[in-house]
C-alpha positions in Angstrom: 16.6 -17.8 18.0 17.8 -15.1 16.3 16.8 -14.3 12.2 18.9 -14.1 10.3 19.1 -10.9 7.7 20.3 -10.6 4.5 21.6 -7.0 3.3 22.0 -6.5 -0.5 23.5 -3.2 -1.5 26.0 -1.7 -3.6 26.0 1.4 -1.8 28.8 0.4 1.5 27.6 3.7 3.6 23.8 1.9 3.2 24.9 -1.2 4.3 26.3 -0.4 7.4 23.1 1.9 8.0 21.1 -1.2 7.3 23.1 -3.4 9.5 23.2 -1.3 12.5 19.1 -1.2 12.3 18.7 -4.7 12.2 21.2 -5.6 15.0 19.6 -2.8 17.0 16.7 -5.3 16.7 18.2 -8.6 18.2 18.7 -10.1 14.8 22.0 -11.3 12.7 22.9 -9.4 9.6 24.7 -10.7 6.5 26.2 -8.3 4.1 26.3 -8.6 0.6 27.6 -5.6 -2.2 25.5 -7.1 -5.2 23.4 -10.0 -6.5 25.8 -12.5 -7.6 27.6 -12.4 -3.9 24.3 -12.4 -2.7 23.2 -15.8 -4.6 26.6 -17.6 -3.8 25.8 -16.8 0.2 22.6 -17.8 -0.3 24.1 -21.3 -2.5 26.7 -22.0 0.7 24.0 -21.7 3.6 20.5 -22.7 2.3 18.0 -22.1 4.8 19.6 -20.1 6.9 18.5 -16.7 6.1 15.2 -16.0 7.1 14.7 -12.4 5.5 16.7 -10.3 2.7 16.6 -6.9 2.0 17.4 -6.1 -1.7 18.6 -3.0 -3.2 16.9 -2.7 -6.7 19.6 -0.6 -8.5 23.2 -2.7 -8.3 25.9 -3.1 -10.7 26.7 -6.7 -12.3 22.9 -7.9 -10.9 20.3 -5.8 -10.2 17.7 -6.4 -7.8 14.9 -7.6 -10.3 17.4 -10.2 -12.1 18.7 -11.5 -8.5 14.5 -11.8 -8.0 14.3 -13.6 -10.9 17.4 -16.1 -9.6 15.8 -16.6 -6.6 12.6 -17.9 -7.9 14.8 -20.3 -10.2 16.5 -21.6 -7.4 13.2 -22.3 -5.7 14.4 -19.9 -2.2 10.9 -18.6 -0.7 12.9 -16.7 1.5 10.8 -13.2 2.1 12.5 -10.3 -0.2 12.1 -6.6 1.0 13.1 -4.4 -2.1 14.6 -0.6 -1.5 13.3 1.7 -4.3 13.7 5.2 -5.1 10.9 7.7 -4.4 8.6 7.6 -7.0 9.4 4.5 -8.8 6.0 2.7 -8.7 7.1 1.1 -11.7 9.7 -1.0 -10.1 7.8 -1.4 -7.2 5.4 -3.4 -9.5 7.5 -5.0 -11.3 9.4 -6.3 -8.2 6.0 -7.4 -6.5 5.4 -9.7 -9.9 9.0 -10.9 -9.3 8.0 -12.2 -5.9 9.1 -9.3 -3.4 7.0 -9.8 -0.1 7.1 -6.1 0.9 9.6 -2.6 -0.2 10.6 0.3 1.7 11.5 3.8 -0.1 14.7 5.3 0.4 15.8 6.8 2.7 14.6 4.5 5.0 14.4 5.0 8.8 15.4 2.3 11.3 12.2 1.9 12.5 10.6 1.6 9.2 12.8 -1.4 8.1 12.5 -3.2 11.4 8.8 -2.8 10.8 8.8 -4.2 7.8 11.7 -7.4 8.7 8.8 -8.0 11.3 6.3 -8.8 9.3 7.9 -10.9 6.9 9.1 -12.9 9.7 5.3 -13.5 10.7 5.0 -15.5 7.5 6.1 -19.1 7.4 6.8 -19.7 3.4 7.6 -23.2 4.0 4.0 -23.8 4.7 2.7 -21.3 2.9 0.4 -19.5 5.7 0.2 -16.3 7.0 1.2 -16.6 11.0 -0.7 -14.0 13.4 -3.0 -11.3 11.5 -6.1 -13.0 12.3 -8.6 -11.1 13.9 -10.0 -12.4 17.3 -13.8 -12.4 17.5 -15.3 -9.2 18.4 -12.2 -7.8 19.8 -9.8 -5.2 17.7 -6.3 -4.5 18.9 -3.6 -2.2 18.2 -1.8 -5.3 17.0 -4.8 -6.6 14.4 -4.4 -3.4 12.9 -1.7 -4.3 9.7 0.4 -1.6 8.8 3.8 -1.1 7.5 3.7 2.6 6.7 5.1 5.2 8.4 2.1 7.6 8.2 -0.1 5.2 9.3 2.2 3.8 12.5 2.5 7.5 13.7 -1.9 7.2 13.1 -1.1 4.2 15.7 1.2 6.0 18.2 -1.0 8.7 18.7 -4.2 6.3 18.9 -2.1 4.6 21.8 -1.6 7.5 23.5 -4.9 8.8 23.0 -6.1 5.2 24.2 -4.6 6.0 27.7 -6.8 9.1 29.0 -10.4 9.8 28.2 -9.6 12.7 25.7 -12.0 13.0 23.0 -10.7 11.9 19.7 -11.9 12.7 16.4 -11.0 10.5 13.4 -10.5 12.2 10.0 -10.1 10.4 7.0 -11.5 9.2 3.5 -14.4 6.9 3.6 -13.4 2.9 4.0 -10.0 4.0 5.4 -10.1 2.1 8.8 -11.9 4.8 11.1 -13.8 2.3 13.1 -10.7 -0.1 13.4 -8.7 2.5 15.0 -11.7 3.8 17.1 -12.0 0.0 18.5 -8.3 -0.2 18.9 -8.6 2.5 21.5 -11.1 1.0 23.4 -9.4 -2.1 24.1 -6.6 -0.3 24.6 -7.6 2.0 27.3 -9.4 1.3 30.9 -12.3 0.7 29.2 -11.6 -2.4 27.5 -14.4 -5.5 27.8 -17.1 -2.3 28.6 -19.8 -1.6 25.8 -18.8 0.0 22.7 -21.7 1.4 20.4 -21.2 2.8 17.2 -23.7 5.0 15.5 -23.7 6.2 11.8 -25.2 9.8 12.0 -25.5 10.3 8.2 -27.3 7.2 8.0 -30.2 7.8 10.0 -33.2 10.3 9.3 -32.6 13.6 11.0 -36.4 13.5 12.8 -35.3 10.0 14.5 -31.3 11.4 15.4 -32.3 12.8 18.6 -34.5 9.7 19.7 -31.5 7.4 18.9 -28.5 9.3 20.5 -30.7 10.2 23.8 -33.9 7.9 23.7 -37.3 8.9 24.0 -40.3 8.3 27.0 -43.2 6.1 26.0 -45.8 8.1 24.3 -43.2 11.2 23.8 -44.5 11.6 19.5 -46.5 9.6 17.5 -45.5 6.6 17.3 -43.5 6.3 20.6 -45.1 3.1 21.6 -42.2 2.0 23.7 -39.5 3.6 25.9 -36.6 3.6 24.3 -32.7 4.4 25.9 -30.8 6.1 23.4 -27.3 5.3 22.4 -25.8 7.3 25.1 -27.3 5.2 27.8 -26.6 2.1 26.0 -22.8 2.7 26.3 -22.8 4.0 29.5 -19.3 2.8 30.9 -17.7 2.2 27.4 -17.2 4.6 24.4 -19.6 5.8 21.9 -18.3 6.3 18.3 -20.0 8.5 16.4 -19.2 8.1 12.8 -19.6 11.0 10.1 -20.7 13.0 12.7 -20.5 16.1 10.1 -23.9 15.6 9.2 -25.9 15.7 12.7 -28.3 17.8 12.4 -27.5 21.6 14.0 -30.5 21.2 16.2 -29.2 17.5 17.9 -25.6 19.4 18.4 -27.1 21.7 20.9 -28.0 18.5 22.9 -25.0 16.7 22.3 -22.4 19.4 23.4 -24.3 19.4 26.3 -23.7 15.9 27.1 -19.9 16.4 26.1 -19.7 19.2 28.5 -21.5 17.8 31.6 -22.2 14.3 30.7 -26.3 15.4 31.1 -28.5 13.9 28.7 -32.2 14.2 28.2 -34.1 12.2 26.9 -36.9 12.9 24.5 -40.2 13.3 26.7 -38.6 13.4 30.2 -38.5 16.1 32.4 -35.0 15.1 34.1 -32.0 15.0 33.0 -29.7 11.4 32.9 -26.1 11.1 34.0 -24.0 8.9 31.4 -19.9 8.2 32.0 -18.8 7.8 28.3 -15.8 7.9 26.2 -16.9 10.2 22.7 -14.8 9.0 19.6 -16.3 10.7 16.6 -15.4 10.0 13.0 -15.8 12.4 9.8 -14.6 12.2 5.8 -15.7 16.1 6.0 -13.5 19.2 6.9 -15.6 19.7 10.0 -13.4 23.7 10.2 -15.1 24.1 6.7 -18.5 22.9 7.6 -18.2 25.3 10.7 -17.6 28.3 8.5 -20.7 27.1 6.4 -22.3 27.4 9.4 -23.6 23.6 9.1 -21.4 22.8 12.7 -21.4 24.3 16.0 -18.3 26.2 16.5 -18.5 25.2 19.8 -18.9 21.9 19.0 -16.3 21.8 17.1 -13.7 22.4 19.6 -14.9 20.5 22.2 -14.6 17.6 19.9 -11.9 18.2 18.0 -9.5 18.1 21.2 -7.3 15.3 19.7 -7.4 15.0 16.1 -5.9 11.8 14.2 -6.1 11.9 10.6 -5.6 8.5 8.8 -4.0 8.4 5.5 -5.7 7.0 2.0 -5.2 3.8 0.7 -3.3 5.0 -2.0 -1.1 7.2 -0.2 0.4 3.7 1.8 0.7 1.2 -0.7 3.2 -0.3 1.6 0.6 -1.7 3.9 -1.2 -3.1 0.4 0.8 -6.5 0.1 0.5 -7.1 3.6 -3.7 -6.5 4.0 -4.0 -8.6 0.9 -2.6 -11.7 2.4 -4.3 -11.2 5.8 -7.8 -10.7 3.5 -7.2 -14.0 1.5 -6.3 -16.2 4.9 -9.4 -14.7 6.9 -11.9 -14.9 4.0 -10.1 -18.6 2.9 -11.2 -19.2 6.7 -14.6 -17.7 6.6 -15.4 -19.9 3.6 -14.6 -22.8 4.8 -11.7 -23.8 1.9 -9.7 -26.7 2.5 -6.3 -25.0 2.5 -5.9 -20.7 2.9 -5.9 -19.7 -0.7 -2.4 -17.8 -1.4 -1.8 -14.4 -3.4 0.3 -14.8 -6.7 3.2 -12.5 -7.6 1.3 -11.1 -9.9 -1.5 -10.4 -8.2 0.1 -8.4 -5.5 2.0 -6.1 -8.2 -1.7 -5.7 -10.1 -3.5 -4.7 -6.4 -0.3 -2.5 -5.4 -0.8 -0.8 -8.3 -4.0 -0.1 -8.3 -4.8 3.3 -6.4 -8.5 2.0 -4.6 -10.6 5.2 -4.5 -12.6 3.2 -1.7 -9.6 2.8 0.4 -9.3 -0.6 2.4 -13.1 -1.3 2.4 -12.7 -1.4 -1.5 -9.5 -4.0 -1.7 -11.2 -6.3 1.3 -14.7 -6.4 -1.1 -12.5 -7.1 -3.6 -10.5 -9.7 -1.9 -13.7 -11.2 -0.6 -15.6 -11.7 -4.1 -11.8 -13.3 -5.4 -11.7 -15.3 -2.4 -15.4 -16.7 -3.4 -15.2 -17.4 -7.7 -11.1 -18.5 -7.1 -10.9 -22.4 -8.5 -7.2 -22.6 -8.0 -5.0 -22.7 -5.0 -3.7 -19.0 -5.2 -5.2 -15.8 -6.8 -3.9 -14.5 -9.3 -4.7 -11.6 -11.8 -7.2 -12.8 -13.6 -9.3 -13.4 -10.5 -9.4 -9.3 -10.5 -10.8 -8.3 -14.2 -12.6 -5.2 -12.6 -9.3 -4.2 -11.1 -6.9 -4.6 -14.3 -9.2 -3.0 -16.4 -8.4 0.5 -14.5 -4.7 0.0 -14.3 -3.2 1.3 -17.4 -0.4 -1.1 -18.0 -2.7 -4.2 -17.3 -5.3 -2.8 -19.4 -3.1 -2.3 -22.5 -1.3 -5.6 -21.9 -3.3 -7.8 -24.0 -3.8 -5.4 -26.9 -0.2 -5.1 -27.0 0.2 -8.6 -26.9 -1.9 -8.9 -29.9 -0.2 -5.7 -31.3 3.4 -7.7 -31.4 2.0 -10.9 -32.7 0.7 -9.1 -35.6 4.0 -6.8 -36.2 6.2 -8.1 -39.3 9.3 -9.5 -38.9 12.5 -7.3 -38.9 15.2 -7.0 -41.6 18.6 -8.6 -40.7 20.3 -5.2 -40.7 17.9 -4.4 -37.5 19.8 -5.4 -34.2 17.9 -6.9 -31.2 15.6 -4.5 -29.4 17.5 -1.6 -26.8 15.7 -3.1 -23.9 17.4 -6.2 -24.0 21.0 -4.4 -24.1 19.9 -1.8 -21.7 19.2 -4.5 -18.9 15.4 -4.3 -18.8 13.9 -5.4 -16.0 11.9 -8.1 -17.2 8.9 -9.1 -14.6 8.6 -12.5 -13.5 5.4 -14.1 -14.3 4.5 -17.2 -13.4 3.0 -19.3 -16.6 -0.4 -18.8 -17.3 -2.5 -18.8 -20.4 -3.2 -15.1 -22.3 -0.5 -13.6 -20.1 1.3 -10.8 -22.3 5.1 -11.3 -22.8 6.8 -8.1 -20.7 8.0 -6.8 -23.9 4.2 -6.5 -25.5 4.1 -3.7 -22.6 7.2 -2.2 -23.7 5.9 -2.5 -27.5 2.5 -0.5 -25.9 4.6 2.5 -25.0 7.1 2.9 -27.4 6.5 2.5 -31.2 8.3 -0.2 -32.7 10.9 2.4 -34.8 11.9 3.6 -31.5 12.5 0.5 -29.6 15.4 -0.5 -32.6 19.0 0.4 -33.4 19.2 0.6 -37.6 22.9 -0.6 -38.1 22.7 0.4 -41.5 22.1 4.1 -42.9 19.9 5.1 -46.1 22.7 3.8 -48.3 23.5 0.6 -46.9 26.7 1.4 -45.4 27.2 0.6 -41.6 26.5 3.6 -39.3 29.4 5.3 -37.6 29.7 4.1 -33.5 29.3 8.2 -32.6 25.7 7.7 -34.4 24.5 4.8 -33.0 25.7 6.0 -29.7 23.6 9.0 -29.4 20.5 7.3 -30.3 21.4 5.0 -27.3 21.9 7.5 -24.9 18.6 9.4 -26.2 16.9 6.4 -26.3 17.6 5.6 -22.6 16.6 8.9 -21.2 13.3 8.9 -22.3 12.7 5.4 -21.4 14.2 6.0 -17.9 12.5 9.2 -18.0 15.7 11.5 -17.4 16.7 9.9 -14.4 20.6 10.6 -14.5 22.1 8.3 -12.1 20.0 5.2 -13.7 20.6 6.0 -17.0 24.5 5.9 -16.7 24.1 3.1 -14.8 22.6 0.9 -17.5 24.7 2.2 -19.8 27.7 1.4 -18.0 29.2 4.6 -17.5 29.9 6.6 -14.9 27.4 10.0 -14.3 30.4 12.3 -15.4 30.8 10.9 -18.9 27.3 10.6 -19.4 27.4 14.6 -19.2 30.2 14.9 -21.1 28.5 12.7 -23.8 25.2 14.6 -23.2 27.5 18.1 -24.1 29.2 16.4 -26.9 26.1 15.1 -28.7 24.2 18.2 -27.5 21.4 16.5 -26.1 18.8 17.8 -23.7 18.2 15.7 -21.1 14.8 17.5 -20.8 14.1 16.7 -24.1 16.0 14.1 -25.3 14.5 13.5 -28.6 14.7 17.0 -29.5 17.6 17.6 -32.2 20.4 20.2 -31.9 20.4 23.1 -33.6 
């Protein structure tokens, strides 16, 4: 039975493009031009929609308000939000409000199809992720969790490499998943089921590298009390994965070049060469061409190995993958720790983990989830289970201080209008109740002084201020608050862009410096 996808977007062209992309995958598409229409549709067809694709910026009811309404209705349908380039703050708020995934506009049909497929893997009614669990000892391309276009390109290149014996170099920072890609190449090739041998070249003492790679005969050197076959022989018929190959000593690089060129190795202390059939995959977090220029890596070996380079992006460059990885790790570690049920992940925790840049990449994220699962006391992971991460994300780090500051602020006089954020429809993060959790307005209070966040209704003489003066102040604040994003400012103020530009000219407001007074 085909899945039903609800597309909520105020742009008719975008709705049509998404409808075509959804139907091309064999799904049934339903369309709504804003949040109110979508809620009405859901109330009439409860349980029939499998995934919702939601634009964040819409008139009448924006995406964040729609997400809040879904939670009040108890609807747990996965929601994929669309956001403009660079608006990570809105992504974080959407994740807090319960969004399953996000895509950056303009979104390709392939990207939205991948995101929908990932959302359909989740059975929210049972609260359990379907799939994503790694088979013991085997890693295939289907086990690689990703929704990022850059990472999908990596997977495509790796799948092509798997169909031949071409030497592959995997480039990328530590912890991005180079070994997992290498294992997937092995399992997708005709060497699947054959040995996969890993060697971390940077972790072996320089005087032992040659012996470990090529083996040694008994008595070949002091301490060689037994014969050792070496990693090349162990990998014969299969794949040898040389991690951190940039750390290989120059003298060993000469013998490696011979092994790559002719498939022949010479065991230390032996008088003859040995033929091996090995698929070589290398990995490095260094710029090998710079190592060549510096004389630390042989140029001839570089060109022998670097036939098919694949660069794996850092996790901070593919934040779309974070929510999926978090859910998969939480499920996996719940099983490994033999918990009575798989731990869920709260919307607030997903928002926090998505906001963080993860300098240690996937390895750091995996370890953070492991620690949180081991120490968890409830049935889901929340922001409070990641104190070290929260301390490094500015908006989460300042939240408690802001809450304290707001609590200590004196009451405002009756001549002060409500905070501007209410009138602008400031997207309020929807956080589940939890002790010591700050009110969303506390974050605003931390970012904007109280005097900048209110409109005073009377002047110094006690008379009501002119409407034009209040309007000018409101426009200046909106420009500052939305960082000069003119479409968003106009939408939130409820006016057209042309009207906004006219008012800027009338009031002499510089959109790049809205607080500057006109000359």
